[in-house]
Steps between C-alpha positions, in 0.01 A plus 500: 500500500474149362198618302703788362782270395265253334312781328818652363751222442760529224251659258405758761866589549537554125196729504639696795837531325330631186313754710833605654646529149272798431629714787684829465838342570465192280317642196448876491860600578644246250264643237623850581857381448407328173351814345808714576662529158867534588763263361294277273264211566760251630648746746157607622399134547830426676444780751150374566629145548746625762214668686284184481785278620558719806135531600443127436792400723390753762152348527644147502736575790229689687260208451752240618575709809130541582433132433788400729335694780146393416557121494614461865221734606237286326645183654464645848172685454339300221220376726405860574456578130209258483336641813161670451633818660766516229231452236317802642814712482575386144142567393528848649827550312332388177215745554751777573691425179176503302407837650851635432478390136206737448702782658784424258278514192620780266150655487484507881846659517396762244181577696713568807701751296800270450687403186485123437785519248734708716704204622543363147621839376755525782636154413509600133723797584727284719533229237585747224771657716648157580479347152849596386705372795526138624563607861191722491293214355609270783406768753166550323423126513588471869301814581196375312529162672525650848212742448270245336584202723258596777214553254554182294208317655498214244867430579430486872200276435718272287754472781222394734383234253855367449557483875169317545595239237742340746780459244781652709734788435711347220209396281313814598794709376489313168130580471587865566755491217222399263265756651746786452575382146128520415487843665748648253402284201265754329768769519760254367277425203467873433881527510515229235244688289710816534807321362317318221291791380743786563351837414199328347391402851516853642138585435377167641711533817394859549133395484563221752693742723224764489235239583707355788556845652134592459372179660771445765293642786188312392691172469627530857147575620371182331787295644426610855131431451559150359723400793237636738226293333717185513559551871129552560400192300741281697429633847152653514322163545705377799506852649119543477446149634722567802344841567149356467588215734645743749190718483270198551711376789 
């Protein structure tokens, strides 16, 4: 775990946050809201900002709660995390994530007879229905956060890195504030472009939206694979060494 923390560090957290910023909840749904042409550019951007504020606060509170539970656990069981048996389990988890990433690839889903864009289309329909009502937007943001939370592997990895930094809950929460801000930053910039460009930005935003929907499944597949590779790189050596030693003994 110390290797993971040193490998990642602050720059690694920024990279993980930027990866999280491309998810369905933090980028694709805001783009859907931005291309709904009802009420003018400022009103459309305002609705999207409400959505981003809710989902940003949701992830911050969730992260602080998880971190509060993770820190005492690492203090009590920290010695076990460096054990070779743990390295074997983490290496196996990394290999499993790498295997799963190939299963999540859009081409693999299509070969199995599935529709890799089905989820994005369902969220598109939900976002369009919610776009005109603040209460529905809040519900949409909370729903997206709850559904995506379990699959946001970079966010969970970032929580592990923050906990392993040994900076405590208060400073860790401040780091999470910055992390969540970076998570919604691309969508915030697109909100600004919507206000500044008005109708002139419609074609640009629609192209970005179409590309995000088209590549959403592939982006998640790459994310899972990258986290799997990182786990393997940090644990495979100690795990193989321990297994080899055990076999020799």
